[in-house]
Z-matrix of the N, CA and C atoms (Angstrom, degrees):
N
C 1 1.454
C 2 1.505 1 109.41
N 3 1.373 2 117.52 1 127.09
C 4 1.405 3 118.50 2 174.95
C 5 1.462 4 115.89 3 -85.78
N 6 1.319 5 118.10 4 147.16
C 7 1.435 6 119.09 5 177.54
C 8 1.530 7 112.91 6 -76.39
N 9 1.314 8 119.36 7 155.64
C 10 1.403 9 122.33 8 -176.34
C 11 1.509 10 115.10 9 -53.97
N 12 1.440 11 120.05 10 -45.20
C 13 1.525 12 115.08 11 179.05
C 14 1.557 13 114.49 12 -58.27
N 15 1.328 14 115.41 13 -32.14
C 16 1.437 15 118.97 14 178.12
C 17 1.499 16 109.26 15 -72.55
N 18 1.311 17 115.68 16 -39.35
C 19 1.468 18 120.86 17 177.85
C 20 1.448 19 113.86 18 -61.46
N 21 1.469 20 115.96 19 -43.86
C 22 1.467 21 119.16 20 -177.65
C 23 1.557 22 107.39 21 -70.25
N 24 1.313 23 120.75 22 -36.24
C 25 1.489 24 121.34 23 -178.05
C 26 1.546 25 108.63 24 -69.98
N 27 1.348 26 117.61 25 -35.72
C 28 1.489 27 119.43 26 176.59
C 29 1.537 28 112.39 27 -67.93
N 30 1.340 29 115.94 28 -26.96
C 31 1.454 30 115.28 29 179.26
C 32 1.500 31 108.53 30 -91.07
N 33 1.250 32 123.94 31 -1.52
C 34 1.404 33 126.04 32 173.62
C 35 1.507 34 112.32 33 80.08
N 36 1.345 35 118.47 34 20.87
C 37 1.419 36 123.64 35 -174.26
C 38 1.488 37 114.56 36 -87.85
N 39 1.372 38 117.46 37 -13.42
C 40 1.524 39 120.65 38 -175.46
C 41 1.547 40 109.38 39 -121.85
N 42 1.313 41 114.01 40 109.27
C 43 1.460 42 119.68 41 176.37
C 44 1.557 43 108.16 42 -57.74
N 45 1.313 44 121.51 43 151.45
C 46 1.464 45 123.04 44 -172.07
C 47 1.432 46 108.28 45 -64.16
N 48 1.323 47 124.19 46 -30.94
C 49 1.447 48 125.05 47 -178.71
C 50 1.507 49 114.47 48 -81.70
N 51 1.205 50 117.12 49 -7.16
C 52 1.417 51 120.75 50 -175.08
C 53 1.623 52 115.10 51 -96.17
N 54 1.247 53 119.69 52 142.57
C 55 1.435 54 123.60 53 173.72
C 56 1.587 55 111.14 54 -54.96
N 57 1.268 56 119.95 55 124.45
C 58 1.532 57 119.82 56 -175.52
C 59 1.517 58 108.66 57 -86.50
N 60 1.392 59 117.48 58 51.82
C 61 1.419 60 121.94 59 172.45
C 62 1.566 61 108.96 60 -92.64
N 63 1.347 62 114.79 61 135.93
C 64 1.445 63 119.16 62 176.74
C 65 1.564 64 104.78 63 -137.73
N 66 1.308 65 113.14 64 129.36
C 67 1.500 66 115.11 65 177.52
C 68 1.529 67 111.29 66 -63.98
N 69 1.254 68 118.35 67 159.48
C 70 1.522 69 125.63 68 179.02
C 71 1.455 70 104.21 69 -69.82
N 72 1.340 71 115.95 70 133.85
C 73 1.392 72 121.09 71 178.75
C 74 1.540 73 112.47 72 -78.45
N 75 1.302 74 117.11 73 166.52
C 76 1.477 75 121.59 74 175.46
C 77 1.607 76 110.05 75 -58.60
N 78 1.316 77 111.82 76 -43.08
C 79 1.448 78 118.92 77 -176.68
C 80 1.448 79 109.45 78 -61.81
N 81 1.395 80 114.72 79 -44.26
C 82 1.478 81 118.59 80 -179.27
C 83 1.578 82 110.51 81 -65.55
N 84 1.299 83 119.13 82 -34.46
C 85 1.390 84 121.25 83 -179.74
C 86 1.541 85 113.46 84 -69.31
N 87 1.381 86 111.68 85 -37.30
C 88 1.450 87 119.39 86 176.08
C 89 1.580 88 109.71 87 -64.68
N 90 1.336 89 115.06 88 -45.41
C 91 1.376 90 117.02 89 178.85
C 92 1.557 91 114.67 90 -66.10
N 93 1.318 92 115.85 91 -34.84
C 94 1.488 93 121.46 92 175.56
C 95 1.609 94 107.70 93 -61.07
N 96 1.340 95 118.22 94 -41.92
C 97 1.421 96 118.84 95 -179.93
C 98 1.494 97 115.57 96 -63.65
N 99 1.235 98 115.06 97 -31.72
C 100 1.526 99 122.80 98 -179.51
C 101 1.593 100 116.12 99 -90.67
N 102 1.336 101 112.73 100 -29.36
C 103 1.553 102 119.21 101 -172.62
C 104 1.475 103 107.70 102 -117.68
N 105 1.406 104 123.15 103 102.98
C 106 1.377 105 124.07 104 178.40
C 107 1.613 106 112.82 105 -61.20
N 108 1.284 107 120.58 106 -33.54
C 109 1.475 108 124.47 107 177.75
C 110 1.503 109 110.01 108 -63.09
N 111 1.400 110 115.21 109 -42.24
C 112 1.430 111 118.98 110 -173.48
C 113 1.532 112 104.27 111 -74.88
N 114 1.344 113 120.83 112 -37.92
C 115 1.461 114 122.04 113 175.59
C 116 1.516 115 112.82 114 -58.79
N 117 1.370 116 118.19 115 -41.24
C 118 1.405 117 120.29 116 177.46
C 119 1.529 118 113.92 117 -62.97
N 120 1.344 119 114.65 118 -42.32
C 121 1.519 120 123.01 119 177.64
C 122 1.530 121 112.35 120 -60.91
N 123 1.362 122 118.01 121 -39.14
C 124 1.352 123 126.52 122 -175.61
C 125 1.585 124 105.26 123 -73.00
N 126 1.325 125 117.40 124 -38.89
C 127 1.469 126 117.62 125 -176.97
C 128 1.505 127 108.97 126 -75.51
N 129 1.321 128 117.80 127 -35.27
C 130 1.490 129 119.58 128 175.22
C 131 1.458 130 113.71 129 -63.04
N 132 1.354 131 114.10 130 -44.11
C 133 1.486 132 118.87 131 178.40
C 134 1.476 133 114.03 132 -59.43
N 135 1.283 134 115.04 133 -43.61
C 136 1.512 135 120.85 134 -179.11
C 137 1.478 136 105.91 135 -73.17
N 138 1.279 137 122.33 136 -34.08
C 139 1.561 138 120.22 137 -179.79
C 140 1.585 139 107.22 138 -65.48
N 141 1.368 140 112.90 139 -46.10
C 142 1.548 141 118.77 140 -175.76
C 143 1.487 142 106.68 141 -62.80
N 144 1.351 143 121.75 142 -41.44
C 145 1.472 144 121.23 143 178.45
C 146 1.475 145 111.89 144 -64.20
N 147 1.337 146 117.68 145 -44.26
C 148 1.446 147 121.73 146 -178.45
C 149 1.469 148 113.78 147 -62.43
N 150 1.388 149 114.33 148 -45.61
C 151 1.501 150 120.83 149 176.31
C 152 1.539 151 110.16 150 -58.46
N 153 1.341 152 114.69 151 -44.45
C 154 1.500 153 119.20 152 -177.92
C 155 1.553 154 110.42 153 -60.50
N 156 1.255 155 113.86 154 -41.32
C 157 1.476 156 116.96 155 178.26
C 158 1.527 157 114.90 156 -69.39
N 159 1.281 158 113.36 157 -40.66
C 160 1.527 159 119.15 158 176.24
C 161 1.588 160 108.87 159 -62.51
N 162 1.298 161 115.22 160 -42.84
C 163 1.533 162 118.17 161 176.63
C 164 1.434 163 111.60 162 -59.72
N 165 1.356 164 117.17 163 -45.55
C 166 1.450 165 121.29 164 -175.80
C 167 1.579 166 108.01 165 -65.33
N 168 1.313 167 117.75 166 -41.68
C 169 1.527 168 118.64 167 177.02
C 170 1.467 169 109.51 168 -61.76
N 171 1.395 170 119.16 169 -44.95
C 172 1.404 171 122.74 170 -173.80
C 173 1.566 172 111.63 171 -63.19
N 174 1.370 173 117.18 172 -43.21
C 175 1.422 174 124.63 173 176.64
C 176 1.514 175 118.63 174 -65.76
N 177 1.321 176 115.70 175 -26.42
C 178 1.477 177 121.73 176 -178.30
C 179 1.549 178 109.05 177 -124.71
N 180 1.413 179 114.10 178 71.90
C 181 1.417 180 115.22 179 -177.32
C 182 1.527 181 115.07 180 -67.13
N 183 1.326 182 115.69 181 -25.63
C 184 1.492 183 122.41 182 -177.04
C 185 1.552 184 112.16 183 -71.97
N 186 1.407 185 112.54 184 -36.99
C 187 1.402 186 117.42 185 177.75
C 188 1.466 187 114.85 186 -97.10
N 189 1.304 188 115.62 187 2.15
C 190 1.523 189 119.20 188 -174.06
C 191 1.469 190 109.78 189 -71.06
N 192 1.311 191 114.34 190 141.31
C 193 1.505 192 118.58 191 178.41
C 194 1.535 193 112.43 192 -101.24
N 195 1.375 194 113.79 193 -10.84
C 196 1.488 195 114.87 194 -177.66
C 197 1.444 196 111.95 195 -89.36
N 198 1.304 197 115.49 196 139.96
C 199 1.453 198 124.69 197 178.04
C 200 1.496 199 109.37 198 -77.15
N 201 1.395 200 114.65 199 163.40
C 202 1.533 201 112.87 200 177.08
C 203 1.442 202 112.81 201 -62.64
N 204 1.405 203 125.28 202 -27.07
C 205 1.325 204 125.01 203 -178.89
C 206 1.585 205 108.31 204 -71.95
N 207 1.316 206 117.82 205 -36.80
C 208 1.416 207 123.11 206 174.19
C 209 1.518 208 114.22 207 -65.97
N 210 1.365 209 117.07 208 -34.97
C 211 1.420 210 120.41 209 176.67
C 212 1.533 211 108.05 210 -66.63
N 213 1.340 212 117.74 211 -46.45
C 214 1.428 213 120.89 212 -178.63
C 215 1.584 214 109.39 213 -61.63
N 216 1.286 215 116.34 214 -39.30
C 217 1.478 216 119.37 215 176.88
C 218 1.585 217 110.84 216 -62.34
N 219 1.290 218 113.44 217 -42.65
C 220 1.499 219 114.99 218 179.12
C 221 1.508 220 114.73 219 -66.41
N 222 1.435 221 113.39 220 -33.00
C 223 1.507 222 116.34 221 177.52
C 224 1.457 223 108.08 222 -74.04
N 225 1.330 224 124.43 223 -35.87
C 226 1.422 225 127.13 224 177.05
C 227 1.533 226 109.75 225 -62.73
N 228 1.318 227 119.43 226 -41.65
C 229 1.443 228 122.26 227 179.03
C 230 1.471 229 108.93 228 -71.94
N 231 1.364 230 123.77 229 -33.28
C 232 1.436 231 125.51 230 177.98
C 233 1.553 232 109.72 231 -61.65
N 234 1.332 233 112.65 232 -48.06
C 235 1.506 234 122.34 233 173.87
C 236 1.450 235 113.15 234 -52.06
N 237 1.346 236 118.40 235 -47.19
C 238 1.461 237 125.65 236 176.30
C 239 1.462 238 114.69 237 -61.31
N 240 1.379 239 115.02 238 -44.29
C 241 1.500 240 115.71 239 175.82
C 242 1.424 241 113.97 240 -65.82
N 243 1.368 242 119.67 241 -40.00
C 244 1.482 243 123.47 242 174.55
C 245 1.536 244 111.03 243 -57.61
N 246 1.331 245 118.90 244 -40.00
C 247 1.415 246 123.01 245 -178.60
C 248 1.626 247 108.56 246 -63.03
N 249 1.391 248 112.60 247 -46.51
C 250 1.454 249 119.42 248 -179.48
C 251 1.492 250 108.99 249 -59.86
N 252 1.365 251 118.24 250 -43.22
C 253 1.486 252 121.20 251 -177.19
C 254 1.588 253 107.60 252 -66.22
N 255 1.304 254 116.80 253 -38.54
C 256 1.488 255 116.59 254 177.12
C 257 1.497 256 115.31 255 -65.33
N 258 1.350 257 112.23 256 -39.52
C 259 1.516 258 118.18 257 177.94
C 260 1.545 259 108.66 258 -64.21
N 261 1.289 260 117.96 259 -45.47
C 262 1.464 261 122.61 260 178.74
C 263 1.496 262 112.84 261 -62.74
N 264 1.315 263 114.64 262 -33.31
C 265 1.548 264 117.15 263 178.30
C 266 1.399 265 113.88 264 -77.97
N 267 1.380 266 120.70 265 -19.44
C 268 1.436 267 126.75 266 -178.91
C 269 1.491 268 106.73 267 -142.95
N 270 1.385 269 119.45 268 78.31
C 271 1.390 270 121.57 269 177.20
C 272 1.491 271 121.79 270 -49.86
N 273 1.377 272 115.58 271 -27.57
C 274 1.427 273 114.70 272 -176.47
C 275 1.549 274 111.51 273 -72.73
N 276 1.319 275 119.67 274 -9.39
C 277 1.442 276 122.92 275 173.05
C 278 1.546 277 116.04 276 -82.58
N 279 1.280 278 112.97 277 -10.37
C 280 1.471 279 114.15 278 -177.09
C 281 1.536 280 118.28 279 -76.29
N 282 1.327 281 113.10 280 -9.91
C 283 1.485 282 120.64 281 178.99
C 284 1.467 283 111.85 282 -86.92
C-alpha cells in the first residue's frame, strides 16, 4: 500500500515546491469507520507526518513559520493521535 504523499506525487497533483498534505477523503473516512486496520494505518501515517513537520520546525527555528502556540497545538494533536493509536491497538483500554 502506498502512502498518500507518494500517491499524490504519482498522480501529479503536488507541485515540487508545495507541501504534500492532502486531507483525508470521504471514502477514506468511510473505510476507516469500517476497517480497524485501515484506521490504524491512517492514524499512524498522519502521526508520522505531523511528527516529521514538528521536528523540522524545531530544528530550523530561524526559518520556521510556526508560532509557539502552533507548535503546542501540533504537539497536543500528536499526543491525541498516539492515544487513538494505542486504544485501537488495545481495544480493552478504551473503556
